BAKOLMI-384572 format. One record per residue (C-alpha): residue number from 1; x, y, z. Coordinates in Angstrom, 1 decimal, decimal comma, padded with zeros to 4 digits. Layout:
<n NUM&xx X&yy Y&zz Z>
...
//
This chain:
<n 1&xx 106,4&yy 117,9&zz 088,3>
<n 2&xx 104,7&yy 117,0&zz 091,7>
<n 3&xx 104,9&yy 113,1&zz 090,7>
<n 4&xx 108,6&yy 113,4&zz 090,4>
<n 5&xx 109,2&yy 115,1&zz 094,0>
<n 6&xx 106,6&yy 112,6&zz 095,4>
<n 7&xx 108,7&yy 109,6&zz 093,9>
<n 8&xx 112,0&yy 111,3&zz 095,1>
<n 9&xx 110,7&yy 111,8&zz 098,5>
<n 10&xx 109,6&yy 108,2&zz 098,6>
<n 11&xx 112,4&yy 106,6&zz 097,2>
<n 12&xx 114,8&yy 108,4&zz 099,9>
<n 13&xx 112,3&yy 107,6&zz 102,6>
<n 14&xx 112,8&yy 104,0&zz 101,8>
<n 15&xx 116,5&yy 104,0&zz 102,7>
<n 16&xx 116,1&yy 106,3&zz 105,7>
<n 17&xx 116,0&yy 103,8&zz 108,7>
<n 18&xx 117,7&yy 104,0&zz 112,1>
<n 19&xx 118,0&yy 101,1&zz 114,8>
<n 20&xx 116,3&yy 101,8&zz 117,7>
<n 21&xx 116,8&yy 100,2&zz 121,4>
<n 22&xx 114,3&yy 100,6&zz 124,5>
<n 23&xx 115,4&yy 099,0&zz 127,5>
<n 24&xx 112,9&yy 098,7&zz 130,3>
<n 25&xx 113,7&yy 097,6&zz 134,2>
<n 26&xx 111,3&yy 095,1&zz 135,2>
<n 27&xx 111,9&yy 095,5&zz 138,8>
<n 28&xx 112,4&yy 092,1&zz 139,4>
<n 29&xx 116,4&yy 092,0&zz 138,6>
<n 30&xx 115,7&yy 091,6&zz 134,9>
<n 31&xx 115,7&yy 094,0&zz 132,1>
<n 32&xx 113,8&yy 093,8&zz 128,6>
<n 33&xx 115,4&yy 094,7&zz 125,6>
<n 34&xx 113,4&yy 095,7&zz 122,6>
<n 35&xx 114,7&yy 096,6&zz 119,2>
<n 36&xx 113,3&yy 098,0&zz 116,2>
<n 37&xx 114,0&yy 100,0&zz 113,0>
<n 38&xx 112,6&yy 103,5&zz 112,7>
<n 39&xx 110,5&yy 102,4&zz 109,8>
<n 40&xx 108,5&yy 100,0&zz 112,2>
<n 41&xx 110,4&yy 096,9&zz 111,1>
<n 42&xx 111,3&yy 094,4&zz 113,9>
<n 43&xx 115,0&yy 094,0&zz 114,7>
<n 44&xx 115,0&yy 090,2&zz 114,7>
<n 45&xx 118,3&yy 088,5&zz 114,5>
<n 46&xx 120,1&yy 091,6&zz 115,7>
<n 47&xx 122,7&yy 090,8&zz 118,5>
<n 48&xx 122,4&yy 091,7&zz 122,0>
<n 49&xx 125,5&yy 092,1&zz 124,1>
<n 50&xx 126,1&yy 092,9&zz 127,8>
<n 51&xx 129,6&yy 094,1&zz 128,2>
<n 52&xx 131,3&yy 094,4&zz 131,6>
<n 53&xx 132,5&yy 098,1&zz 132,4>
<n 54&xx 135,1&yy 096,5&zz 134,6>
<n 55&xx 136,9&yy 094,2&zz 132,7>
<n 56&xx 135,5&yy 094,7&zz 129,1>
<n 57&xx 134,2&yy 091,0&zz 128,8>
<n 58&xx 131,1&yy 089,9&zz 127,3>
<n 59&xx 128,7&yy 089,1&zz 130,4>
<n 60&xx 125,7&yy 088,1&zz 127,9>
<n 61&xx 125,1&yy 087,5&zz 124,0>
<n 62&xx 122,1&yy 086,6&zz 122,2>
<n 63&xx 120,3&yy 087,3&zz 119,1>
<n 64&xx 116,9&yy 089,1&zz 119,3>
<n 65&xx 114,2&yy 086,4&zz 118,5>
<n 66&xx 111,3&yy 086,7&zz 116,0>
<n 67&xx 109,3&yy 089,2&zz 118,2>
<n 68&xx 112,4&yy 091,5&zz 118,9>
<n 69&xx 112,2&yy 091,5&zz 122,4>
<n 70&xx 114,5&yy 089,8&zz 124,8>
<n 71&xx 114,4&yy 089,4&zz 128,9>
<n 72&xx 117,9&yy 089,2&zz 130,5>
<n 73&xx 118,9&yy 088,8&zz 134,3>
<n 74&xx 120,8&yy 092,2&zz 135,4>
<n 75&xx 124,5&yy 091,3&zz 136,0>
<n 76&xx 126,0&yy 092,1&zz 139,4>
<n 77&xx 128,8&yy 094,5&zz 138,1>
<n 78&xx 128,5&yy 097,9&zz 135,9>
<n 79&xx 127,7&yy 097,1&zz 132,4>
<n 80&xx 126,6&yy 098,4&zz 128,9>
<n 81&xx 123,9&yy 097,0&zz 126,7>
<n 82&xx 124,7&yy 096,7&zz 122,9>
<n 83&xx 122,3&yy 096,4&zz 120,2>
<n 84&xx 124,4&yy 095,2&zz 117,0>
<n 85&xx 122,3&yy 095,4&zz 113,9>
<n 86&xx 124,8&yy 095,0&zz 111,3>
<n 87&xx 127,6&yy 097,6&zz 110,0>
<n 88&xx 126,6&yy 101,0&zz 111,1>
<n 89&xx 123,9&yy 100,0&zz 113,1>
<n 90&xx 125,1&yy 099,6&zz 116,5>
<n 91&xx 123,5&yy 101,3&zz 119,8>
<n 92&xx 125,1&yy 101,5&zz 123,1>
<n 93&xx 123,3&yy 102,3&zz 126,3>
<n 94&xx 124,5&yy 102,2&zz 130,0>
<n 95&xx 123,0&yy 099,3&zz 132,0>
<n 96&xx 120,7&yy 099,6&zz 134,7>
<n 97&xx 121,5&yy 098,7&zz 138,3>
<n 98&xx 120,2&yy 095,6&zz 140,1>
<n 99&xx 117,7&yy 096,2&zz 143,2>
<n 100&xx 120,5&yy 095,3&zz 145,5>
<n 101&xx 123,2&yy 097,6&zz 143,6>
<n 102&xx 126,2&yy 096,2&zz 142,0>
<n 103&xx 128,8&yy 094,1&zz 143,7>
<n 104&xx 131,7&yy 096,2&zz 142,5>
<n 105&xx 131,4&yy 099,8&zz 141,6>
<n 106&xx 133,0&yy 101,5&zz 138,7>
<n 107&xx 136,3&yy 103,2&zz 140,0>
<n 108&xx 138,5&yy 105,3&zz 137,7>
<n 109&xx 138,6&yy 104,4&zz 134,2>
<n 110&xx 136,8&yy 101,5&zz 132,7>
<n 111&xx 138,5&yy 099,5&zz 129,9>
<n 112&xx 137,5&yy 101,5&zz 127,1>
<n 113&xx 139,6&yy 099,8&zz 124,2>
<n 114&xx 137,6&yy 096,4&zz 124,8>
<n 115&xx 134,3&yy 097,9&zz 124,9>
<n 116&xx 131,8&yy 098,6&zz 121,7>
<n 117&xx 131,2&yy 101,7&zz 120,5>
<n 118&xx 128,0&yy 103,2&zz 118,9>
<n 119&xx 128,0&yy 103,5&zz 115,3>
<n 120&xx 125,7&yy 105,5&zz 112,9>
<n 121&xx 124,9&yy 104,6&zz 109,7>
<n 122&xx 124,3&yy 107,8&zz 108,2>
<n 123&xx 127,7&yy 109,2&zz 107,3>
<n 124&xx 126,8&yy 112,0&zz 105,2>
<n 125&xx 127,4&yy 115,4&zz 106,4>
<n 126&xx 125,3&yy 118,6&zz 105,6>
<n 127&xx 127,2&yy 119,9&zz 102,9>
<n 128&xx 126,8&yy 116,5&zz 100,9>
<n 129&xx 123,1&yy 116,3&zz 101,5>
<n 130&xx 122,7&yy 120,0&zz 100,5>
<n 131&xx 124,7&yy 119,4&zz 097,3>
<n 132&xx 122,8&yy 116,4&zz 096,5>
<n 133&xx 119,6&yy 118,2&zz 096,8>
<n 134&xx 120,3&yy 121,2&zz 094,9>
<n 135&xx 121,6&yy 118,9&zz 092,1>
<n 136&xx 118,2&yy 117,0&zz 092,1>
<n 137&xx 116,3&yy 120,1&zz 092,0>
<n 138&xx 118,4&yy 121,4&zz 089,1>
<n 139&xx 117,9&yy 118,2&zz 087,3>
<n 140&xx 113,9&yy 118,6&zz 087,9>
<n 141&xx 113,9&yy 122,1&zz 086,5>
<n 142&xx 116,2&yy 121,0&zz 083,6>
<n 143&xx 113,5&yy 118,4&zz 082,6>
<n 144&xx 110,6&yy 120,5&zz 083,0>
<n 145&xx 112,1&yy 123,4&zz 081,2>
<n 146&xx 113,1&yy 120,9&zz 078,2>
<n 147&xx 109,5&yy 119,6&zz 078,2>
<n 148&xx 108,0&yy 123,0&zz 078,0>
<n 149&xx 110,1&yy 124,2&zz 075,2>
<n 150&xx 109,7&yy 121,1&zz 073,1>
<n 151&xx 105,9&yy 121,2&zz 073,6>
<n 152&xx 106,2&yy 125,0&zz 072,4>
<n 153&xx 108,2&yy 124,0&zz 069,2>
<n 154&xx 105,9&yy 121,0&zz 068,5>
<n 155&xx 103,0&yy 123,4&zz 068,7>
<n 156&xx 104,4&yy 126,0&zz 066,5>
<n 157&xx 105,3&yy 123,2&zz 064,0>
<n 158&xx 101,6&yy 122,2&zz 063,9>
<n 159&xx 100,3&yy 125,6&zz 063,6>
<n 160&xx 102,9&yy 126,4&zz 060,6>
<n 161&xx 101,8&yy 123,3&zz 058,7>
//
């Protein structure tokens, strides 16, 4: 019984991964963007974009190299950093201001329709997860009691013969 629960836990944890983005200000008008998955895997090949909050245009775009770390010059206007790791794996963070400040400040509303939005890969709600867990437990109990009763019947048959 313990082996079944361990196996189920292992299989579920293999598919549970989230994209993580760390942004570090290097204090020299550059930032370093690091991408990885919560499982410890590098996010090499994920797309990094810097998008203007004023116009919505893409200021910088490049894929993460093998070491999953990229150093970028900070734009002179308000921006957001987007790490796109594929469908359901998009992270968006507000950009860091350069040392001398932005040339133009963000006044009023930005161009929201053009900007990337964060996406979560886990669309399951609590009810779905709870229902799935209850089904797994009931299935495991059915197997356990079926095995126990089968062994009892076999033991009685051997005893009678």
